[in-house]
Backbone as CSV, one residue per row, in Angstrom:
resi,resn,N_x,N_y,N_z,CA_x,CA_y,CA_z,C_x,C_y,C_z
1,MET,0.993,-1.072,0.082,-0.081,0.133,0.146,0.871,1.149,0.071
2,LEU,2.089,1.006,0.816,3.011,2.331,1.088,3.797,2.623,-0.278
3,LEU,4.002,1.420,-1.208,4.743,1.829,-2.276,3.761,1.998,-3.203
4,GLY,2.357,1.853,-3.344,1.590,2.417,-4.377,1.545,3.949,-4.133
5,LEU,1.444,4.133,-2.633,1.477,5.793,-2.177,2.760,6.242,-2.664
6,GLN,3.899,5.914,-2.754,5.097,6.259,-2.951,5.014,6.897,-4.609
7,ASP,4.585,5.583,-5.311,4.478,6.039,-6.846,3.913,7.315,-7.159
8,LEU,2.526,7.624,-6.267,1.671,8.379,-6.518,2.472,9.905,-6.355
9,HIS,3.111,10.092,-4.978,3.522,11.136,-4.597,5.025,11.612,-5.341
10,GLN,5.629,10.318,-5.998,6.797,10.734,-6.709,6.238,11.220,-8.133
11,ALA,4.853,10.894,-8.504,4.457,11.579,-9.967,3.796,12.684,-9.612
12,GLY,3.793,13.507,-8.354,3.263,14.733,-7.877,1.982,14.351,-7.825
13,VAL,1.293,13.784,-7.367,-0.125,13.475,-7.161,-0.664,13.017,-5.599
14,ILE,-1.691,13.639,-4.943,-1.993,13.333,-3.803,-3.338,12.578,-4.180
15,HIS,-3.355,11.368,-3.186,-4.559,10.405,-3.326,-5.472,11.051,-2.951
16,GLY,-5.795,11.657,-1.587,-6.823,12.440,-1.092,-8.045,11.547,-0.395
17,ASP,-7.925,10.463,-0.558,-9.146,9.467,0.255,-8.490,7.969,0.410
18,ILE,-7.610,7.783,1.392,-7.119,6.831,1.561,-7.782,6.314,2.840
19,ASN,-8.425,4.945,2.493,-9.258,4.273,3.693,-9.441,2.750,3.316
20,PRO,-9.661,1.964,4.487,-9.958,0.704,3.982,-10.539,0.267,2.631
21,ARG,-11.619,1.215,2.367,-12.360,0.759,1.271,-11.324,1.043,-0.170
22,ASN,-10.327,1.732,-0.012,-9.683,1.955,-1.096,-8.398,1.106,-1.009
23,ILE,-8.557,-0.040,-0.239,-7.320,-1.019,-0.377,-8.123,-2.368,-0.838
24,VAL,-7.656,-2.933,-1.828,-8.070,-4.227,-2.280,-6.925,-5.133,-2.697
25,ILE,-7.319,-6.473,-2.740,-6.132,-7.483,-3.057,-6.587,-8.404,-4.469
26,ASP,-6.028,-8.256,-5.433,-5.949,-8.534,-6.465,-5.863,-10.253,-6.697
27,SER,-6.143,-10.841,-7.745,-6.570,-12.433,-7.813,-4.880,-13.170,-7.514
28,GLU,-3.915,-12.149,-7.658,-2.792,-12.854,-7.591,-1.932,-12.414,-5.879
29,GLU,-2.926,-11.710,-5.090,-2.797,-11.526,-4.011,-1.797,-10.179,-3.716
30,ASN,-1.596,-9.267,-4.554,-1.179,-8.195,-4.492,-1.942,-6.995,-3.874
31,VAL,-1.474,-6.077,-3.022,-2.320,-4.917,-2.458,-2.286,-4.032,-3.520
32,ARG,-3.199,-3.426,-3.829,-3.790,-2.548,-4.796,-4.751,-1.311,-4.314
33,LEU,-3.798,-0.104,-4.384,-4.397,1.309,-4.065,-5.231,1.913,-5.112
34,ILE,-6.632,1.862,-4.680,-7.446,2.393,-5.581,-8.150,3.828,-5.151
35,GLY,-9.054,4.190,-5.899,-10.128,5.221,-5.443,-9.446,6.700,-5.660
36,PHE,-9.230,7.139,-6.916,-8.706,8.321,-7.243,-9.540,9.266,-7.541
37,GLY,-10.595,8.997,-7.341,-12.034,10.289,-7.640,-11.675,11.875,-6.920
38,ARG,-10.611,11.741,-6.026,-10.468,13.050,-5.615,-8.984,13.607,-5.481
39,ASN,-8.194,12.696,-6.509,-6.761,13.026,-6.607,-6.693,14.330,-7.524
40,LEU,-5.286,14.860,-7.221,-4.708,15.951,-7.538,-3.568,16.060,-8.074
41,LYS,-3.384,16.623,-9.417,-1.866,16.721,-9.956,-1.274,18.049,-9.086
42,LEU,-0.472,18.043,-8.506,0.287,19.299,-7.983,0.897,19.805,-9.057
43,GLU,1.033,21.262,-8.775,1.784,22.371,-9.672,3.171,22.430,-9.041
44,VAL,3.061,22.784,-7.613,4.435,22.961,-6.941,4.602,21.613,-5.781
45,GLN,5.647,20.734,-6.074,5.538,19.518,-5.436,6.572,19.928,-3.762
46,THR,5.869,20.082,-2.764,6.420,20.264,-1.507,6.017,19.229,-0.561
47,GLY,6.846,18.929,0.777,6.323,17.811,1.425,5.022,18.215,2.094
48,GLU,4.648,19.449,2.546,3.638,19.918,3.076,2.263,19.446,2.415
49,ASN,2.324,19.333,1.176,1.213,19.048,0.248,0.627,17.842,0.186
50,TYR,1.483,16.708,1.161,1.151,15.553,1.084,0.922,15.189,2.714
51,THR,0.586,16.029,3.353,0.513,15.857,4.823,-0.441,14.968,5.092
52,SER,-1.554,15.134,4.411,-3.247,14.748,4.689,-2.758,13.072,4.130
53,ASP,-2.397,12.887,3.161,-2.129,11.352,2.586,-1.006,10.505,3.622
54,ILE,-0.116,11.202,4.126,0.608,10.580,5.000,0.041,10.154,6.584
55,LYS,-0.723,11.374,6.861,-1.530,11.163,8.207,-2.649,10.053,7.971
56,ALA,-3.106,9.788,6.792,-4.358,8.903,6.532,-3.667,7.622,6.481
57,ALA,-2.452,7.568,5.607,-1.999,6.413,5.656,-1.327,5.730,7.068
58,GLY,-1.022,6.483,7.931,-0.517,6.347,9.158,-1.985,5.602,9.895
59,ARG,-2.782,6.172,9.753,-4.204,5.913,10.457,-4.594,4.453,9.828
60,LEU,-4.392,4.252,8.396,-4.815,3.057,7.709,-3.852,1.904,8.467
61,VAL,-2.607,2.128,8.648,-1.274,1.284,8.895,-2.019,0.597,10.302
62,TYR,-2.295,1.714,11.293,-2.684,1.275,12.405,-3.883,0.359,12.467
63,TYR,-4.838,0.690,11.521,-6.296,-0.006,11.252,-5.789,-1.499,11.053
64,ILE,-4.745,-1.831,10.005,-4.351,-2.947,9.550,-3.756,-3.802,10.277
65,LEU,-2.927,-3.032,11.321,-2.047,-3.951,12.286,-2.741,-4.149,13.594
66,SER,-3.688,-3.518,13.734,-4.530,-3.567,15.068,-5.630,-4.626,14.820
67,GLY,-5.741,-5.065,13.694,-7.060,-5.730,13.540,-8.466,-5.006,13.054
68,GLY,-8.451,-3.872,12.847,-9.428,-3.114,12.469,-10.073,-2.244,13.440
69,LYS,-8.719,-1.661,14.397,-9.525,-0.492,15.100,-8.756,0.761,14.618
70,HIS,-9.632,1.831,15.077,-9.573,3.113,14.746,-8.731,4.064,15.673
71,PRO,-7.436,4.453,15.282,-6.798,5.363,16.193,-7.296,6.916,16.521
72,PHE,-8.001,7.384,15.430,-8.356,8.865,15.385,-7.076,9.595,15.652
73,GLU,-7.055,10.577,16.493,-5.597,11.336,16.912,-5.004,10.835,18.008
74,VAL,-5.753,9.755,18.883,-4.947,9.436,20.239,-4.369,8.159,20.025
75,MET,-3.467,8.115,20.514,-2.359,6.973,20.119,-2.207,6.182,21.726
76,GLY,-2.965,6.587,22.633,-2.613,6.010,23.862,-2.560,4.533,24.210
77,ASP,-3.641,3.811,23.359,-3.609,2.383,23.544,-2.728,1.495,22.569
78,MET,-1.873,2.194,21.710,-1.310,1.503,20.689,-0.547,0.305,21.235
79,LYS,0.213,0.332,22.462,0.782,-0.873,22.868,-0.206,-1.899,23.094
80,ASN,-1.356,-1.776,23.467,-2.526,-3.063,23.467,-3.024,-3.234,22.048
81,ASP,-3.165,-2.267,21.002,-3.597,-2.646,19.868,-2.611,-3.443,18.892
82,VAL,-1.369,-2.509,18.872,-0.157,-3.124,17.864,0.839,-3.441,18.958
83,GLN,1.123,-4.895,18.565,2.082,-5.027,19.566,3.659,-5.098,19.145
84,ASP,4.047,-5.142,17.783,5.403,-4.986,17.193,5.739,-3.321,17.769
85,ILE,6.914,-3.334,18.671,7.292,-1.921,18.981,8.027,-1.005,17.713
86,GLU,8.379,-1.750,16.403,8.781,-0.946,15.336,7.645,-0.221,14.804
87,ALA,6.327,-1.205,14.755,5.358,-0.495,13.947,4.703,0.448,14.678
88,GLN,4.858,0.296,16.265,4.234,1.318,16.729,5.094,2.601,16.673
89,ASP,6.256,2.625,16.448,6.966,3.917,16.303,6.684,4.897,15.025
90,LEU,6.609,3.475,13.933,6.303,3.851,12.446,4.778,4.598,12.415
91,ILE,3.873,4.071,13.065,2.716,4.835,13.098,2.650,6.075,13.757
92,ASP,3.231,6.227,14.911,3.333,7.540,15.810,4.234,8.622,14.640
93,TRP,5.436,8.170,13.977,6.150,9.084,13.297,5.381,9.816,12.078
94,MET,4.430,8.574,11.615,3.697,9.067,10.488,2.397,10.222,10.891
95,MET,2.015,9.746,12.235,0.865,10.663,12.543,1.110,12.255,13.318
96,LYS,2.532,11.909,13.748,2.914,13.351,14.443,4.037,14.069,13.456
97,ASN,4.828,13.210,12.646,5.891,13.941,12.348,5.909,14.506,10.996
98,ASN,5.038,14.081,9.958,5.037,14.209,8.824,6.224,13.835,7.890
99,PRO,6.539,12.848,8.058,7.850,12.378,7.100,7.310,12.105,5.675
100,THR,8.302,12.054,4.824,7.841,12.006,3.188,7.836,10.297,3.135
101,ILE,6.943,10.051,2.340,6.895,8.730,2.055,8.049,7.906,1.740
102,ASP,8.979,8.579,1.244,10.436,7.714,0.833,11.088,7.421,2.413
103,LYS,10.931,8.690,3.173,11.490,8.187,4.418,10.706,7.086,5.276
104,ILE,9.387,7.038,5.197,8.647,6.289,5.747,9.131,4.858,5.204
105,LEU,9.320,4.492,4.299,9.719,3.334,3.590,11.071,2.815,4.079
106,LYS,11.978,3.658,4.460,13.276,3.513,5.081,13.276,3.276,6.682
107,HIS,12.031,3.113,7.175,11.864,2.967,8.789,12.268,1.532,8.941
108,PRO,12.756,1.319,10.130,13.327,0.059,10.806,11.975,-1.014,10.575
109,TYR,11.124,-0.715,10.551,9.975,-1.856,10.465,10.349,-2.566,9.342
110,PHE,10.763,-1.767,8.394,10.352,-2.602,6.887,12.185,-3.132,6.633
111,TRP,12.818,-3.219,7.582,14.096,-3.691,7.494,14.449,-5.412,7.620
112,ASN,14.905,-6.021,6.601,15.224,-7.347,6.853,16.673,-7.663,7.463
113,GLU,17.318,-8.737,7.551,18.412,-9.116,8.102,19.608,-8.360,7.343
114,LYS,19.349,-8.327,6.076,20.490,-7.651,5.049,20.417,-6.468,5.374
115,ARG,19.415,-5.756,5.494,19.150,-4.424,5.630,19.930,-3.864,6.929
116,LYS,19.441,-4.780,8.107,20.124,-4.174,9.335,21.444,-4.194,9.441
117,GLU,22.155,-5.301,8.651,23.610,-5.566,8.702,24.239,-4.272,7.693
118,GLU,23.558,-4.142,6.809,24.046,-2.796,5.790,23.853,-1.614,6.789
119,VAL,23.149,-1.393,7.384,22.879,-0.131,8.392,24.141,-0.098,9.325
120,LEU,24.001,-1.272,10.081,25.050,-1.379,10.906,26.523,-1.080,10.636
121,ILE,26.816,-1.634,9.435,28.154,-1.188,8.818,28.180,0.088,8.462
122,LYS,27.348,0.694,7.742,27.244,1.996,7.165,27.444,3.254,8.358
123,VAL,26.430,3.147,9.300,26.277,3.813,10.466,27.583,3.582,11.370
124,GLY,27.793,2.481,11.572,28.842,2.120,12.465,30.376,2.411,11.936
125,ASP,30.620,2.902,10.530,31.692,3.064,10.087,31.842,4.891,10.078
126,GLN,30.543,5.383,10.494,30.718,6.859,10.580,32.244,7.323,11.043
127,PRO,32.965,8.391,10.967,34.014,8.392,11.847,33.968,9.184,13.135
128,GLU,32.590,9.334,13.382,32.365,9.990,14.848,32.106,8.693,15.701
129,ILE,31.698,7.661,15.073,31.073,6.494,15.907,32.460,5.487,15.761
130,GLN,33.388,5.496,14.952,34.533,4.841,15.075,35.616,5.451,16.694
131,CYS,35.240,7.058,16.544,35.901,7.553,17.461,34.624,7.654,19.002
132,CYS,33.968,7.105,19.375,33.053,7.384,20.083,33.492,7.353,21.350
133,THR,34.419,6.485,21.889,34.917,6.657,23.018,35.845,7.591,23.674
134,ASP,36.388,8.051,22.520,37.325,9.282,22.922,36.359,10.518,22.924
135,ILE,35.264,10.535,22.095,34.425,11.695,21.914,33.597,12.176,23.146
136,SER,33.204,10.668,23.403,32.287,10.788,24.825,32.888,11.254,25.833
137,GLN,34.357,11.069,26.080,35.008,11.412,27.327,35.310,12.889,27.130
138,ALA,35.289,13.201,25.826,35.776,14.799,25.995,34.667,15.448,26.028
139,CYS,33.411,15.116,25.881,32.119,15.620,26.099,31.813,15.677,27.387
140,LYS,32.213,14.564,28.203,31.973,14.892,29.547,32.872,15.688,30.465
141,ILE,34.022,15.798,29.734,34.854,16.813,30.133,34.609,18.389,29.997
142,TRP,34.051,18.520,28.777,33.502,19.780,28.437,32.353,20.247,29.303
143,LYS,31.411,19.283,29.902,30.325,19.640,30.680,30.661,19.622,32.086
144,ALA,31.800,19.031,32.584,32.091,19.136,33.843,32.760,20.321,34.278
145,GLU,33.752,20.710,33.022,34.603,22.011,33.589,34.235,23.238,32.526
146,LYS,33.339,23.999,32.985,32.974,25.228,32.541,33.943,26.061,32.043
147,GLY,33.649,26.451,30.545,34.729,27.553,29.791,35.790,26.888,29.117
148,LEU,35.517,25.688,29.177,36.416,25.008,28.141,36.310,25.170,26.575
149,THR,37.251,25.224,25.689,36.804,25.039,24.265,36.576,23.826,23.937
150,GLY,36.554,23.509,22.761,36.138,22.327,22.464,37.507,21.403,22.201
151,ILE,38.563,22.027,21.714,39.853,21.858,21.557,40.523,21.189,22.718
152,GLU,40.234,22.355,23.854,40.604,22.017,25.179,40.283,20.804,25.566
153,ALA,39.008,20.521,25.592,38.106,19.140,26.187,38.919,18.049,25.440
154,ILE,39.264,18.148,24.032,39.689,16.877,23.542,41.160,16.811,24.111
155,GLU,41.906,17.814,23.988,43.168,17.664,24.605,43.108,17.349,26.161
156,LYS,42.266,17.458,27.011,41.995,16.737,28.159,41.739,15.730,28.240
157,ALA,41.164,15.155,27.461,40.697,13.575,26.853,41.677,12.847,26.618
158,PHE,42.802,13.317,26.012,44.053,12.597,25.643,45.174,12.852,26.797
159,ILE,45.158,13.769,27.875,46.031,14.171,28.625,47.030,12.911,29.002
160,ASP,46.507,11.707,29.395,46.973,10.539,30.088,47.028,9.503,29.037
161,LYS,46.775,9.667,27.880,46.867,8.439,26.701,48.170,9.025,25.957
162,LYS,48.878,7.731,25.860,50.267,7.946,25.325,50.394,7.193,24.191
163,GLY,51.462,7.191,23.353,51.796,6.296,22.553,51.139,6.746,21.041
164,ARG,51.601,6.367,19.874,51.174,6.645,18.633,49.665,6.505,18.288
165,ASN,49.129,5.365,18.823,47.804,5.226,18.564,46.848,6.195,18.883
166,ALA,47.098,6.541,20.364,46.506,7.661,20.854,46.771,8.987,20.405
167,GLN,47.700,9.315,19.615,48.119,10.692,18.765,47.537,10.645,17.948
168,ASN,47.455,9.347,16.998,46.431,9.190,15.937,45.121,9.410,16.120
169,ARG,44.591,8.962,17.086,43.118,9.030,17.401,42.834,10.460,17.736
170,LYS,43.633,11.283,18.387,43.477,12.574,18.519,43.311,13.091,17.230
171,THR,44.513,13.037,16.222,44.586,13.773,15.109,43.380,13.407,14.293
172,LYS,42.829,12.294,14.492,41.495,11.997,13.500,40.377,12.831,14.307
173,ILE,40.067,13.025,15.358,39.062,13.524,15.992,38.982,15.276,15.487
174,LEU,40.224,15.480,15.950,40.255,16.883,15.434,40.324,17.396,13.967
175,GLY,40.716,16.338,12.968,40.270,16.596,11.608,38.842,16.350,11.149
176,ILE,38.095,15.712,12.059,36.566,15.575,11.741,35.896,16.947,11.821
177,LEU,36.680,17.463,12.968,35.906,18.954,13.095,36.118,19.912,12.447
178,GLY,37.064,20.015,11.392,37.755,21.116,10.417,39.072,21.261,10.468
179,GLU,39.383,22.486,9.791,40.886,22.894,9.767,41.175,23.828,10.697
180,THR,40.595,25.072,10.782,40.898,26.180,11.670,40.402,25.934,13.097
181,GLU,40.974,26.561,14.015,40.567,26.331,15.255,39.427,27.058,15.649
182,GLN,38.802,27.951,15.087,37.381,28.539,15.362,36.581,27.555,14.699
183,VAL,36.845,26.875,13.738,35.785,25.866,13.106,35.774,24.886,13.792
184,LYS,36.685,24.390,14.319,36.983,23.162,15.305,36.128,23.320,16.819
185,ASN,36.341,24.250,17.026,35.505,24.844,18.556,34.004,24.737,18.188
186,GLU,33.726,25.513,17.175,32.221,25.534,16.704,31.567,24.321,16.117
187,ASN,32.243,23.587,15.737,31.685,22.093,15.492,32.073,21.098,16.428
188,PHE,32.615,21.505,17.399,32.575,20.605,18.725,31.101,20.520,19.198
189,SER,30.468,21.834,19.432,29.189,21.674,19.793,28.203,21.178,18.737
190,LYS,28.341,21.666,17.562,27.396,21.166,16.526,27.568,19.795,16.003
191,ILE,28.659,19.022,16.359,28.896,17.590,16.157,28.888,16.704,17.335
192,PHE,30.031,17.047,18.009,30.375,16.145,19.103,29.317,16.147,20.208
193,LEU,29.054,17.518,20.974,27.946,17.152,21.701,26.692,17.196,21.432
194,LYS,26.496,17.168,20.210,24.778,16.732,19.459,24.998,15.311,19.604
195,LEU,25.974,14.617,18.976,26.102,13.274,18.794,25.627,13.004,20.520
196,CYS,26.390,13.036,21.467,26.597,12.701,22.617,25.141,12.837,23.512
197,ASN,24.831,14.102,23.118,23.262,14.439,23.778,22.358,13.633,23.068
198,GLN,22.220,13.408,21.892,21.229,12.627,21.059,21.600,11.120,21.622
199,ALA,22.551,10.809,21.619,22.916,9.379,21.881,22.382,9.108,23.529
200,GLU,22.646,9.983,24.400,22.102,10.074,25.694,20.480,9.708,25.798
201,SER,19.876,10.540,24.796,18.300,10.999,24.758,17.774,9.501,24.200
202,TYR,18.309,9.161,23.425,18.019,7.944,22.500,18.281,6.658,23.538
203,SER,18.935,6.520,24.419,19.350,5.549,25.095,18.521,5.406,26.758
204,LYS,18.037,6.448,26.875,17.286,6.582,28.203,16.278,5.856,28.016
205,ASP,15.965,4.819,29.095,14.965,3.944,29.212,14.648,3.019,28.472
206,LYS,15.664,2.727,27.516,15.438,1.759,26.258,15.947,0.559,26.899
207,THR,15.610,-0.470,26.092,15.899,-1.670,26.569,17.494,-1.983,26.766
208,PHE,17.961,-1.314,25.708,19.664,-1.582,25.644,20.529,-0.554,26.617
209,SER,19.555,0.293,27.513,20.532,1.305,28.347,21.585,0.480,29.126
210,LYS,21.311,-0.706,29.444,22.556,-1.699,30.338,22.948,-2.480,29.577
211,TRP,23.355,-2.352,28.415,23.699,-3.408,27.569,24.975,-3.937,27.702
212,LYS,26.092,-3.526,28.464,27.463,-3.895,28.564,27.244,-4.838,29.495
213,THR,26.465,-4.296,30.762,26.238,-5.089,31.922,25.624,-6.488,31.498
214,GLU,24.651,-6.493,30.748,23.825,-7.572,30.221,24.298,-8.475,29.209
215,LEU,25.231,-7.881,28.385,26.057,-8.891,27.516,27.284,-9.354,27.801
216,SER,27.763,-9.100,29.042,28.978,-9.181,29.523,29.281,-10.857,29.729
217,ASP,28.215,-11.497,29.911,28.083,-13.117,29.909,28.096,-13.568,28.810
218,LYS,27.862,-12.852,27.553,27.599,-13.751,26.387,28.897,-13.356,25.654
219,TRP,29.292,-12.232,25.753,30.564,-11.447,24.996,31.491,-11.292,26.093
220,SER,32.693,-11.979,25.848,33.823,-11.550,26.842,34.912,-10.617,26.199
221,ASP,34.574,-10.363,24.975,35.497,-9.748,24.340,34.902,-8.067,24.242
222,ILE,33.834,-7.755,25.083,33.333,-6.463,25.014,34.509,-5.212,25.410
223,ASP,34.626,-4.303,24.645,35.579,-3.142,24.811,35.185,-2.156,25.863
224,PRO,35.780,-2.371,27.040,35.400,-1.849,28.363,35.499,-0.355,28.321
225,THR,36.013,0.139,27.269,36.204,1.664,27.018,34.769,2.400,26.572
226,TYR,34.243,1.379,25.643,32.955,1.792,24.907,31.817,2.380,25.792
227,PRO,31.227,3.359,25.586,30.270,4.257,26.181,29.038,3.165,26.329
228,GLU,28.307,3.068,27.459,27.300,2.043,27.652,25.998,2.699,27.209
229,ASP,25.792,3.218,26.145,24.816,3.636,25.062,24.717,3.203,24.020
230,LEU,23.742,3.743,23.171,23.435,3.325,21.812,24.975,3.656,20.951
231,LEU,25.601,4.585,21.243,27.126,4.576,20.328,27.922,3.148,20.494
232,GLY,27.939,3.050,21.879,28.782,1.545,22.163,28.292,0.294,21.680
233,LEU,27.179,0.127,21.904,26.157,-0.943,21.223,26.352,-0.985,19.861
234,LEU,26.024,0.352,18.949,26.448,0.310,17.669,27.714,-0.124,17.303
235,ARG,28.643,0.398,17.783,30.190,-0.055,17.267,30.512,-1.482,17.919
236,THR,29.892,-2.154,18.689,30.230,-3.600,19.164,29.195,-4.505,18.159
237,TYR,28.244,-4.147,17.824,27.656,-4.799,16.823,28.234,-4.736,15.415
238,ARG,28.625,-3.354,15.145,29.657,-3.318,13.828,30.695,-4.472,13.982
239,ASN,31.460,-4.387,15.089,32.767,-5.225,14.887,32.499,-6.398,15.464
240,LYS,31.277,-6.872,15.740,30.936,-8.296,15.668,30.341,-8.861,14.321
241,LEU,30.210,-7.886,13.467,29.926,-8.490,12.087,31.229,-8.974,11.425
242,THR,32.004,-8.738,11.903,33.260,-9.135,11.244,33.854,-10.474,11.754
243,HIS,32.896,-11.050,12.808,33.330,-12.343,13.415,32.799,-13.272,12.730
244,VAL,33.678,-14.260,12.208,33.025,-15.301,11.543,32.309,-16.187,12.686
245,GLY,31.217,-17.157,12.232,30.431,-18.018,13.231,29.660,-17.114,14.517
246,PHE,29.731,-15.938,14.416,28.969,-14.900,15.274,27.379,-15.327,14.968
247,ASP,26.774,-15.367,16.459,25.264,-15.407,16.539,24.656,-14.384,15.854
248,LYS,23.987,-14.239,14.713,23.473,-12.894,14.306,22.266,-12.616,14.933
249,GLN,21.470,-13.452,15.320,20.312,-13.396,16.171,20.359,-12.617,17.306
250,MET,21.934,-12.061,17.853,21.939,-11.216,18.767,21.630,-9.785,18.159
251,PHE,21.741,-9.537,17.068,21.519,-8.302,16.269,19.824,-7.817,16.978
252,ASN,19.228,-8.892,17.059,17.813,-8.570,17.462,17.421,-8.779,18.996
253,HIS,18.371,-8.676,19.623,18.288,-8.902,21.108,17.524,-7.569,21.785
254,TYR,17.577,-6.253,21.115,16.931,-5.445,21.593,15.807,-4.707,20.921
255,ALA,14.647,-4.935,20.961,13.570,-4.516,20.167,13.646,-2.833,19.742
256,ASP,14.198,-2.067,20.663,13.951,-0.793,20.312,15.561,-0.120,19.783
257,PHE,16.436,-0.765,19.644,17.682,-0.514,19.183,17.817,0.431,18.102
258,TYR,16.980,-0.271,16.911,17.024,-0.043,15.584,16.326,1.456,15.373
259,ILE,15.098,1.476,16.073,14.418,2.585,16.244,15.563,3.810,16.540
260,SER,16.003,3.729,17.647,17.031,4.635,18.344,18.105,5.114,17.262
261,LEU,18.527,4.087,16.611,19.569,4.084,15.596,19.106,5.114,14.488
262,HIS,17.959,4.561,13.825,17.508,5.406,13.114,17.266,6.753,13.187
263,ARG,16.721,7.273,14.393,16.509,8.511,14.906,17.745,9.159,14.970
264,LEU,18.996,8.650,15.365,20.317,9.306,15.528,20.790,9.251,14.095
265,ALA,20.517,8.708,13.250,21.164,8.849,11.843,20.461,10.185,11.130
266,ILE,19.113,10.149,11.411,18.406,11.343,10.932,18.849,12.564,11.695
267,ASP,18.887,12.758,12.773,19.164,13.796,13.550,20.682,14.437,13.136
268,MET,21.597,13.463,12.966,23.018,13.594,12.589,23.428,14.187,11.030
269,SER,22.190,13.759,10.535,22.038,14.204,8.976,23.208,13.078,8.131
270,TRP,23.320,11.879,8.845,24.222,10.965,7.870,23.407,10.108,6.782
271,ASP,23.969,9.750,6.210,23.643,9.286,4.787,22.645,8.005,5.235
272,CYS,21.207,8.111,4.737,20.526,7.084,5.406,19.812,6.426,3.886
273,THR,20.640,6.762,2.627,20.181,6.046,1.322,20.678,4.655,1.022
274,TRP,20.679,3.933,2.336,20.836,2.440,2.103,19.461,1.876,1.434
275,SER,20.205,0.660,0.752,19.252,0.485,-0.430,17.967,-0.248,0.162
């Protein structure tokens, strides 16, 4: 149904009447979106023009997955009506945030195992994620010691770390921030603090908030320096993908992990154009 809506929106057409009566199953069991009596060809294509279709589609997804219940505008009983936590998040996102249909179809609810692995590699290899331990430490220092610049916080994070490896990591982190001192200090807030704050927000009260403690019995090789939040778990998952014989079912151990990862990637404007 959503793929049919995507075709319409890509052609600049608003459906205008999305409801259960306009969803049919053909003889080959394909879903068909019908009922174009009120459709409209747009002269100017903007995301706002599709709002009514997106919200109506969100209500229809709720109707389908809840077995025929109507959400109206109140989603308080969603947990009882729609059991899948990723489906709950998808519906809530469609109803409240007005994403485009292209973004909707990239939601974790539609990710298969191959897609999950692709996302773990692609997002897990972001330079900031590769350096998440040192970045998290620098952000904690910056918050604890008022008046520090971003560069000063990074220098303090490495003050007790010796050797070529530590120097290379510091050089890499400073390189992520830019070329000049002013730009580096400005981007420390725009990039590093934002990353750590969002990771903390998307880890709070989630099933994976104590992941290091919970998984230590299963994984004896967890890097003890990784932060116990979304960033640390993401980097751990990414590294585990390189291990032959690793139980990939562990990637589904936390039901809300991919929801948080998806939100973080959007907030950080990382490339979310995975296939």
